[in-house]
N, CA, C and O atoms as CSV, one atom per row, in Angstrom:
chain,resi,resn,atom,element,x,y,z
A,1,MET,N,N,-0.274,11.170,1.206
A,1,MET,CA,C,0.909,10.895,2.026
A,1,MET,C,C,0.804,9.519,2.688
A,1,MET,O,O,1.805,8.813,2.812
A,2,MET,N,N,-0.402,9.137,3.113
A,2,MET,CA,C,-0.578,7.826,3.744
A,2,MET,C,C,-0.203,6.703,2.754
A,2,MET,O,O,0.423,5.716,3.141
A,3,ALA,N,N,-0.583,6.859,1.500
A,3,ALA,CA,C,-0.262,5.811,0.514
A,3,ALA,C,C,1.229,5.724,0.302
A,3,ALA,O,O,1.766,4.630,0.131
A,4,ALA,N,N,1.903,6.848,0.310
A,4,ALA,CA,C,3.374,6.780,0.182
A,4,ALA,C,C,3.988,6.131,1.393
A,4,ALA,O,O,4.971,5.403,1.254
A,5,GLN,N,N,3.462,6.356,2.563
A,5,GLN,CA,C,3.922,5.671,3.778
A,5,GLN,C,C,3.692,4.190,3.639
A,5,GLN,O,O,4.543,3.391,4.031
A,6,ALA,N,N,2.539,3.800,3.078
A,6,ALA,CA,C,2.217,2.362,2.920
A,6,ALA,C,C,3.189,1.724,1.940
A,6,ALA,O,O,3.635,0.599,2.170
A,7,LEU,N,N,3.530,2.408,0.858
A,7,LEU,CA,C,4.502,1.872,-0.075
A,7,LEU,C,C,5.832,1.683,0.564
A,7,LEU,O,O,6.494,0.673,0.325
A,8,ALA,N,N,6.254,2.631,1.380
A,8,ALA,CA,C,7.544,2.531,2.109
A,8,ALA,C,C,7.468,1.358,3.085
A,8,ALA,O,O,8.436,0.611,3.229
A,9,PHE,N,N,6.370,1.197,3.732
A,9,PHE,CA,C,6.150,0.070,4.676
A,9,PHE,C,C,6.306,-1.252,3.961
A,9,PHE,O,O,6.950,-2.159,4.488
A,10,LEU,N,N,5.733,-1.390,2.768
A,10,LEU,CA,C,5.851,-2.649,2.016
A,10,LEU,C,C,7.293,-2.820,1.568
A,10,LEU,O,O,7.794,-3.945,1.579
A,11,ALA,N,N,7.978,-1.762,1.177
A,11,ALA,CA,C,9.295,-1.868,0.636
A,11,ALA,C,C,10.349,-2.204,1.734
A,11,ALA,O,O,11.441,-2.668,1.404
A,12,GLN,N,N,10.041,-1.981,2.986
A,12,GLN,CA,C,10.941,-2.257,4.102
A,12,GLN,C,C,11.184,-3.731,4.251
A,12,GLN,O,O,12.250,-4.140,4.712
A,13,GLU,N,N,10.235,-4.528,3.879
A,13,GLU,CA,C,10.332,-5.983,4.026
A,13,GLU,C,C,10.254,-6.630,2.659
A,13,GLU,O,O,9.196,-6.594,2.031
A,14,PRO,N,N,11.350,-7.228,2.168
A,14,PRO,CA,C,11.314,-7.868,0.830
A,14,PRO,C,C,10.172,-8.813,0.627
A,14,PRO,O,O,9.621,-8.852,-0.473
A,15,GLN,N,N,9.773,-9.587,1.625
A,15,GLN,CA,C,8.678,-10.513,1.458
A,15,GLN,C,C,7.347,-9.807,1.299
A,15,GLN,O,O,6.496,-10.267,0.536
A,16,ARG,N,N,7.144,-8.700,2.000
A,16,ARG,CA,C,5.917,-7.923,1.825
A,16,ARG,C,C,5.854,-7.357,0.422
A,16,ARG,O,O,4.820,-7.442,-0.241
A,17,LEU,N,N,6.940,-6.788,-0.025
A,17,LEU,CA,C,6.987,-6.196,-1.358
A,17,LEU,C,C,6.762,-7.258,-2.426
A,17,LEU,O,O,6.005,-7.044,-3.372
A,18,ALA,N,N,7.425,-8.409,-2.272
A,18,ALA,CA,C,7.299,-9.468,-3.250
A,18,ALA,C,C,5.858,-9.947,-3.324
A,18,ALA,O,O,5.347,-10.204,-4.414
A,19,ARG,N,N,5.203,-10.068,-2.191
A,19,ARG,CA,C,3.810,-10.519,-2.156
A,19,ARG,C,C,2.908,-9.484,-2.862
A,19,ARG,O,O,2.019,-9.853,-3.629
A,20,PHE,N,N,3.145,-8.206,-2.599
A,20,PHE,CA,C,2.376,-7.141,-3.240
A,20,PHE,C,C,2.550,-7.229,-4.774
A,20,PHE,O,O,1.570,-7.176,-5.517
A,21,LEU,N,N,3.767,-7.360,-5.219
A,21,LEU,CA,C,4.026,-7.443,-6.631
A,21,LEU,C,C,3.389,-8.660,-7.288
A,21,LEU,O,O,2.828,-8.568,-8.380
A,22,ALA,N,N,3.481,-9.796,-6.613
A,22,ALA,CA,C,2.891,-11.034,-7.113
A,22,ALA,C,C,1.358,-10.918,-7.253
A,22,ALA,O,O,0.772,-11.280,-8.273
A,23,LEU,N,N,0.756,-10.407,-6.204
A,23,LEU,CA,C,-0.691,-10.350,-6.180
A,23,LEU,C,C,-1.263,-9.280,-7.124
A,23,LEU,O,O,-2.366,-9.442,-7.645
A,24,THR,N,N,-0.535,-8.221,-7.339
A,24,THR,CA,C,-1.048,-7.142,-8.198
A,24,THR,C,C,-0.621,-7.301,-9.641
A,24,THR,O,O,-1.231,-6.736,-10.548
A,25,GLY,N,N,0.441,-8.082,-9.848
A,25,GLY,CA,C,0.964,-8.196,-11.202
A,25,GLY,C,C,1.831,-7.053,-11.655
A,25,GLY,O,O,2.254,-7.002,-12.810
A,26,ILE,N,N,2.096,-6.143,-10.761
A,26,ILE,CA,C,2.929,-5.003,-11.080
A,26,ILE,C,C,4.403,-5.456,-11.065
A,26,ILE,O,O,4.828,-6.158,-10.147
A,27,GLU,N,N,5.147,-5.065,-12.049
A,27,GLU,CA,C,6.584,-5.378,-12.114
A,27,GLU,C,C,7.342,-4.344,-11.301
A,27,GLU,O,O,6.906,-3.199,-11.185
A,28,LEU,N,N,8.486,-4.748,-10.734
A,28,LEU,CA,C,9.315,-3.873,-9.924
A,28,LEU,C,C,9.699,-2.599,-10.702
A,28,LEU,O,O,9.660,-1.499,-10.149
A,29,ALA,N,N,10.063,-2.750,-11.964
A,29,ALA,CA,C,10.450,-1.587,-12.785
A,29,ALA,C,C,9.287,-0.610,-12.914
A,29,ALA,O,O,9.472,0.605,-12.837
A,30,GLU,N,N,8.087,-1.152,-13.111
A,30,GLU,CA,C,6.883,-0.347,-13.246
A,30,GLU,C,C,6.620,0.368,-11.912
A,30,GLU,O,O,6.231,1.536,-11.903
A,31,LEU,N,N,6.823,-0.307,-10.826
A,31,LEU,CA,C,6.598,0.293,-9.492
A,31,LEU,C,C,7.541,1.492,-9.307
A,31,LEU,O,O,7.145,2.564,-8.847
A,32,ARG,N,N,8.754,1.269,-9.670
A,32,ARG,CA,C,9.754,2.354,-9.525
A,32,ARG,C,C,9.370,3.581,-10.394
A,32,ARG,O,O,9.461,4.723,-9.944
A,33,GLU,N,N,8.947,3.320,-11.623
A,33,GLU,CA,C,8.607,4.403,-12.552
A,33,GLU,C,C,7.355,5.135,-12.148
A,33,GLU,O,O,7.254,6.348,-12.335
A,34,ARG,N,N,6.394,4.413,-11.593
A,34,ARG,CA,C,5.051,5.008,-11.353
A,34,ARG,C,C,4.665,5.072,-9.871
A,34,ARG,O,O,3.484,5.135,-9.531
A,35,ALA,N,N,5.645,5.056,-9.023
A,35,ALA,CA,C,5.397,4.963,-7.565
A,35,ALA,C,C,4.503,6.055,-7.008
A,35,ALA,O,O,3.776,5.819,-6.043
A,36,GLY,N,N,4.539,7.205,-7.573
A,36,GLY,CA,C,3.705,8.325,-7.037
A,36,GLY,C,C,2.397,8.527,-7.738
A,36,GLY,O,O,1.683,9.483,-7.433
A,37,THR,N,N,2.053,7.673,-8.659
A,37,THR,CA,C,0.809,7.842,-9.408
A,37,THR,C,C,-0.392,7.383,-8.559
A,37,THR,O,O,-0.258,6.510,-7.702
A,38,PRO,N,N,-1.532,7.969,-8.805
A,38,PRO,CA,C,-2.731,7.554,-8.018
A,38,PRO,C,C,-3.057,6.063,-8.208
A,38,PRO,O,O,-3.547,5.430,-7.273
A,39,GLU,N,N,-2.802,5.491,-9.384
A,39,GLU,CA,C,-3.102,4.104,-9.645
A,39,GLU,C,C,-2.249,3.185,-8.762
A,39,GLU,O,O,-2.768,2.242,-8.165
A,40,ILE,N,N,-0.970,3.452,-8.682
A,40,ILE,CA,C,-0.086,2.642,-7.890
A,40,ILE,C,C,-0.384,2.829,-6.380
A,40,ILE,O,O,-0.435,1.859,-5.623
A,41,LEU,N,N,-0.572,4.049,-5.980
A,41,LEU,CA,C,-0.856,4.312,-4.564
A,41,LEU,C,C,-2.167,3.693,-4.162
A,41,LEU,O,O,-2.292,3.197,-3.042
A,42,ALA,N,N,-3.167,3.706,-5.054
A,42,ALA,CA,C,-4.459,3.046,-4.730
A,42,ALA,C,C,-4.252,1.525,-4.650
A,42,ALA,O,O,-4.858,0.861,-3.809
A,43,ALA,N,N,-3.389,0.972,-5.533
A,43,ALA,CA,C,-3.108,-0.465,-5.479
A,43,ALA,C,C,-2.447,-0.838,-4.141
A,43,ALA,O,O,-2.718,-1.897,-3.574
A,44,VAL,N,N,-1.611,0.019,-3.672
A,44,VAL,CA,C,-0.929,-0.253,-2.364
A,44,VAL,C,C,-1.952,-0.257,-1.261
A,44,VAL,O,O,-2.001,-1.200,-0.472
A,45,LEU,N,N,-2.761,0.755,-1.184
A,45,LEU,CA,C,-3.794,0.834,-0.144
A,45,LEU,C,C,-4.820,-0.307,-0.259
A,45,LEU,O,O,-5.278,-0.850,0.746
A,46,SER,N,N,-5.161,-0.649,-1.477
A,46,SER,CA,C,-6.064,-1.774,-1.682
A,46,SER,C,C,-5.452,-3.067,-1.207
A,46,SER,O,O,-6.147,-3.907,-0.637
A,47,HIS,N,N,-4.201,-3.240,-1.422
A,47,HIS,CA,C,-3.498,-4.392,-0.966
A,47,HIS,C,C,-3.547,-4.471,0.570
A,47,HIS,O,O,-3.805,-5.536,1.130
A,48,LEU,N,N,-3.304,-3.366,1.229
A,48,LEU,CA,C,-3.320,-3.345,2.667
A,48,LEU,C,C,-4.737,-3.654,3.198
A,48,LEU,O,O,-4.883,-4.428,4.144
A,49,THR,N,N,-5.761,-3.062,2.601
A,49,THR,CA,C,-7.101,-3.290,3.089
A,49,THR,C,C,-7.571,-4.714,2.843
A,49,THR,O,O,-8.526,-5.173,3.469
A,50,GLY,N,N,-6.914,-5.404,1.948
A,50,GLY,CA,C,-7.287,-6.801,1.672
A,50,GLY,C,C,-6.632,-7.816,2.602
A,50,GLY,O,O,-6.903,-9.014,2.524
A,51,ASP,N,N,-5.772,-7.323,3.476
A,51,ASP,CA,C,-5.060,-8.223,4.378
A,51,ASP,C,C,-5.112,-7.581,5.798
A,51,ASP,O,O,-4.288,-6.726,6.122
A,52,GLU,N,N,-6.058,-7.993,6.605
A,52,GLU,CA,C,-6.305,-7.357,7.902
A,52,GLU,C,C,-5.044,-7.307,8.794
A,52,GLU,O,O,-4.763,-6.287,9.424
A,53,SER,N,N,-4.312,-8.396,8.836
A,53,SER,CA,C,-3.110,-8.379,9.741
A,53,SER,C,C,-2.080,-7.403,9.211
A,53,SER,O,O,-1.429,-6.718,10.000
A,54,LEU,N,N,-1.912,-7.319,7.930
A,54,LEU,CA,C,-0.971,-6.393,7.338
A,54,LEU,C,C,-1.436,-4.937,7.569
A,54,LEU,O,O,-0.643,-4.046,7.873
A,55,LEU,N,N,-2.728,-4.746,7.413
A,55,LEU,CA,C,-3.317,-3.429,7.645
A,55,LEU,C,C,-3.104,-2.974,9.101
A,55,LEU,O,O,-2.715,-1.834,9.355
A,56,LEU,N,N,-3.363,-3.875,10.035
A,56,LEU,CA,C,-3.198,-3.560,11.451
A,56,LEU,C,C,-1.753,-3.297,11.814
A,56,LEU,O,O,-1.460,-2.425,12.632
A,57,THR,N,N,-0.836,-4.061,11.198
A,57,THR,CA,C,0.590,-3.839,11.451
A,57,THR,C,C,0.997,-2.488,10.935
A,57,THR,O,O,1.703,-1.760,11.632
A,58,PHE,N,N,0.579,-2.119,9.733
A,58,PHE,CA,C,0.919,-0.823,9.151
A,58,PHE,C,C,0.317,0.301,10.021
A,58,PHE,O,O,0.989,1.292,10.310
A,59,ALA,N,N,-0.925,0.142,10.426
A,59,ALA,CA,C,-1.581,1.165,11.233
A,59,ALA,C,C,-0.846,1.368,12.560
A,59,ALA,O,O,-0.681,2.496,13.024
A,60,ALA,N,N,-0.405,0.257,13.163
A,60,ALA,CA,C,0.285,0.375,14.454
A,60,ALA,C,C,1.639,1.015,14.306
A,60,ALA,O,O,2.043,1.835,15.129
A,61,GLU,N,N,2.364,0.630,13.223
A,61,GLU,CA,C,3.682,1.212,13.003
A,61,GLU,C,C,3.671,2.689,12.642
A,61,GLU,O,O,4.614,3.421,12.940
A,62,THR,N,N,2.606,3.112,12.004
A,62,THR,CA,C,2.509,4.529,11.601
A,62,THR,C,C,1.628,5.345,12.523
A,62,THR,O,O,1.475,6.553,12.346
A,63,GLN,N,N,1.055,4.682,13.500
A,63,GLN,CA,C,0.131,5.354,14.469
A,63,GLN,C,C,-1.057,5.981,13.760
A,63,GLN,O,O,-1.524,7.060,14.125
A,64,LEU,N,N,-1.538,5.279,12.736
A,64,LEU,CA,C,-2.742,5.751,12.049
A,64,LEU,C,C,-3.932,4.872,12.458
A,64,LEU,O,O,-3.764,3.702,12.800
A,65,ALA,N,N,-5.097,5.439,12.419
A,65,ALA,CA,C,-6.295,4.627,12.693
A,65,ALA,C,C,-6.527,3.673,11.545
A,65,ALA,O,O,-6.528,4.111,10.395
A,66,PRO,N,N,-6.722,2.400,11.795
A,66,PRO,CA,C,-6.963,1.461,10.721
A,66,PRO,C,C,-8.089,1.856,9.753
A,66,PRO,O,O,-8.003,1.619,8.548
A,67,GLU,N,N,-9.130,2.455,10.303
A,67,GLU,CA,C,-10.282,2.861,9.464
A,67,GLU,C,C,-9.975,4.025,8.577
A,67,GLU,O,O,-10.749,4.309,7.662
A,68,SER,N,N,-8.869,4.724,8.803
A,68,SER,CA,C,-8.514,5.820,7.930
A,68,SER,C,C,-7.959,5.337,6.589
A,68,SER,O,O,-7.971,6.089,5.615
A,69,ILE,N,N,-7.475,4.097,6.525
A,69,ILE,CA,C,-6.838,3.606,5.358
A,69,ILE,C,C,-7.850,3.352,4.253
A,69,ILE,O,O,-7.614,3.819,3.138
A,70,PRO,N,N,-8.951,2.655,4.469
A,70,PRO,CA,C,-9.977,2.542,3.403
A,70,PRO,C,C,-10.542,3.879,2.988
A,70,PRO,O,O,-10.920,4.041,1.828
A,71,ALA,N,N,-10.616,4.856,3.898
A,71,ALA,CA,C,-11.093,6.172,3.544
A,71,ALA,C,C,-10.126,6.859,2.574
A,71,ALA,O,O,-10.546,7.515,1.622
A,72,ALA,N,N,-8.813,6.694,2.835
A,72,ALA,CA,C,-7.789,7.256,1.938
A,72,ALA,C,C,-7.866,6.577,0.559
A,72,ALA,O,O,-7.714,7.238,-0.468
A,73,LEU,N,N,-8.097,5.277,0.543
A,73,LEU,CA,C,-8.206,4.535,-0.705
A,73,LEU,C,C,-9.412,5.106,-1.499
A,73,LEU,O,O,-9.307,5.342,-2.703
A,74,ALA,N,N,-10.492,5.313,-0.850
A,74,ALA,CA,C,-11.708,5.837,-1.549
A,74,ALA,C,C,-11.389,7.210,-2.166
A,74,ALA,O,O,-11.857,7.499,-3.268
A,75,LEU,N,N,-10.629,8.035,-1.504
A,75,LEU,CA,C,-10.259,9.327,-2.062
A,75,LEU,C,C,-9.401,9.181,-3.348
A,75,LEU,O,O,-9.588,9.909,-4.323
A,76,LEU,N,N,-8.463,8.221,-3.312
A,76,LEU,CA,C,-7.624,7.986,-4.464
A,76,LEU,C,C,-8.424,7.431,-5.639
A,76,LEU,O,O,-8.092,7.693,-6.795
A,77,GLN,N,N,-9.451,6.684,-5.356
A,77,GLN,CA,C,-10.240,6.052,-6.447
A,77,GLN,C,C,-11.276,6.999,-7.058
A,77,GLN,O,O,-11.840,6.691,-8.108
A,78,ASP,N,N,-11.527,8.112,-6.438
A,78,ASP,CA,C,-12.509,9.090,-6.992
A,78,ASP,C,C,-11.967,9.833,-8.161
A,78,ASP,O,O,-12.658,10.678,-8.730
């Protein structure tokens, strides 16, 4: 659920989403088709954990502990 929230967070701001797509190489059509897959959700959380300011903004907006995000990523990657 956290990863889905993170994807929605990125999608709320066109610049955030565009940066995610550019850095991951994922095409928008692919994102739409595979949005709920573990690979895409892991890519979203990985993107957040790679940018501390983005991670902290997401955590504050969702009232999640910042340290819970890398833990969720680890679960998706298992």
